C-alpha positions as CSV (number, residue, x, y, z in Angstrom):
1,X,15.8,-4.0,-8.6
2,X,17.1,-7.4,-8.6
3,X,15.3,-10.0,-5.8
4,X,15.6,-12.7,-4.7
5,X,13.5,-15.6,-5.5
6,X,12.2,-16.3,-1.9
7,X,10.9,-12.7,-1.7
8,X,9.2,-12.1,-5.6
9,X,7.7,-15.7,-4.6
10,X,6.1,-14.0,-1.3
11,X,5.5,-10.8,-3.2
12,X,4.1,-13.1,-5.9
13,X,2.0,-14.8,-3.4
14,X,0.4,-11.7,-1.4
15,X,-0.2,-9.5,-5.2
16,X,-2.6,-13.0,-5.9
17,X,-4.3,-12.9,-2.2
18,X,-5.9,-9.0,-3.0
19,X,-7.8,-6.6,-4.7
20,X,-5.0,-4.3,-6.8
21,X,-6.6,-0.5,-7.3
22,X,-5.4,1.0,-11.3
23,X,-3.5,3.9,-10.6
24,X,-5.8,6.5,-12.1
25,X,-8.6,5.0,-9.8
26,X,-6.7,6.3,-6.5
27,X,-8.0,10.0,-6.4
28,X,-11.8,9.2,-6.8
29,X,-11.2,6.0,-3.8
30,X,-9.2,9.0,-1.6
31,X,-12.3,10.9,-2.3
32,X,-14.2,8.4,-1.3
33,X,-12.3,8.1,1.8
34,X,-10.2,5.6,1.5
35,X,-7.5,6.0,3.2
36,X,-3.7,6.2,0.9
37,X,-1.1,4.3,3.7
38,X,2.6,4.6,2.3
39,X,4.6,2.0,3.5
40,X,7.6,2.9,2.5
41,X,10.6,4.2,5.2
42,X,9.4,7.4,6.5
43,X,12.6,9.1,4.4
44,X,11.3,8.2,1.3
45,X,8.3,9.5,2.0
46,X,9.4,12.9,2.7
47,X,11.0,12.7,-0.3
48,X,7.0,12.9,-1.8
49,X,4.4,11.1,-1.3
50,X,0.4,11.4,-2.3
51,X,-1.2,13.9,-1.0
52,X,-3.1,13.2,2.6
53,X,-1.5,9.7,2.6
54,X,-0.6,8.3,6.2
55,X,3.7,6.9,6.9
56,X,3.9,3.3,8.6
57,X,7.1,1.7,7.6
58,X,6.4,-2.0,6.0
59,X,8.7,-2.9,9.0
60,X,6.4,-1.2,11.9
61,X,3.1,-1.7,9.7
62,X,1.8,-4.9,12.1
63,X,2.9,-3.0,15.5
64,X,1.2,0.0,14.7
65,X,-1.2,-0.2,11.8
66,X,-4.4,-0.8,15.1
67,X,-3.3,1.9,17.2
68,X,-3.8,4.4,13.6
69,X,-6.6,2.5,11.8
70,X,-9.2,1.6,13.9
71,X,-11.5,0.8,11.1
72,X,-11.3,-2.8,10.2
73,X,-14.1,-2.0,7.3
74,X,-12.4,1.1,6.2
75,X,-10.7,1.2,2.4
76,X,-6.8,1.4,2.9
77,X,-4.7,1.7,-0.3
78,X,-1.1,0.8,0.3
79,X,1.3,1.4,-2.1
80,X,5.4,1.2,-2.4
81,X,7.7,2.7,-5.0
82,X,6.5,-0.2,-7.1
83,X,4.2,-2.9,-5.8
84,X,6.0,-5.6,-3.3
85,X,6.0,-4.1,-0.7
86,X,2.4,-2.6,-1.0
87,X,1.4,-6.3,-2.1
88,X,2.5,-7.6,1.0
89,X,1.1,-4.9,3.2
90,X,-2.6,-5.4,2.0
91,X,-1.9,-9.0,2.2
92,X,-1.0,-8.4,6.0
93,X,-3.5,-6.4,6.5
94,X,-5.8,-8.3,5.1
95,X,-4.7,-11.9,7.9
96,X,-5.2,-8.9,10.2
97,X,-9.1,-8.7,9.3
98,X,-9.1,-5.3,7.2
99,X,-11.0,-6.6,4.7
100,X,-10.7,-3.6,2.2
101,X,-6.8,-3.2,2.0
102,X,-5.1,-3.0,-1.6
103,X,-2.6,-1.8,-3.4
104,X,-1.9,0.6,-6.0
105,X,-0.9,-1.8,-9.2
106,X,2.5,-0.6,-10.2
107,X,3.0,1.4,-6.8
108,X,4.0,5.4,-6.4
109,X,5.7,5.0,-9.7
110,X,2.5,4.6,-11.9
111,X,0.8,6.7,-9.7
112,X,3.3,9.4,-10.7
113,X,3.3,8.8,-14.4
114,X,-0.2,10.1,-14.3
115,X,0.3,13.6,-12.4
116,X,3.6,14.6,-15.2
């Protein structure tokens, strides 16, 4: 998908501001208590997601996250299909004070490739 220059610049800045998690590390992190946060829209989540993940769409993330994730020290692994929305979400959570907000490098697509 081709993104606008400004959107991609924002996503790149977000990606540089937060840590990324490698897809092969996701399951172990979740087993250790990390929260997998699917920030895609509900219809995307319903079509397939990481088992046990929470869904808060990117458009409502900042409004709703505090009611669902109260631990500001929790490890949160944001993901979308690729990584732009995941990186933007992790950066936004970091700005809100969530110290361990991350995103999956390559997103759900990269994670799914490991499962085939």
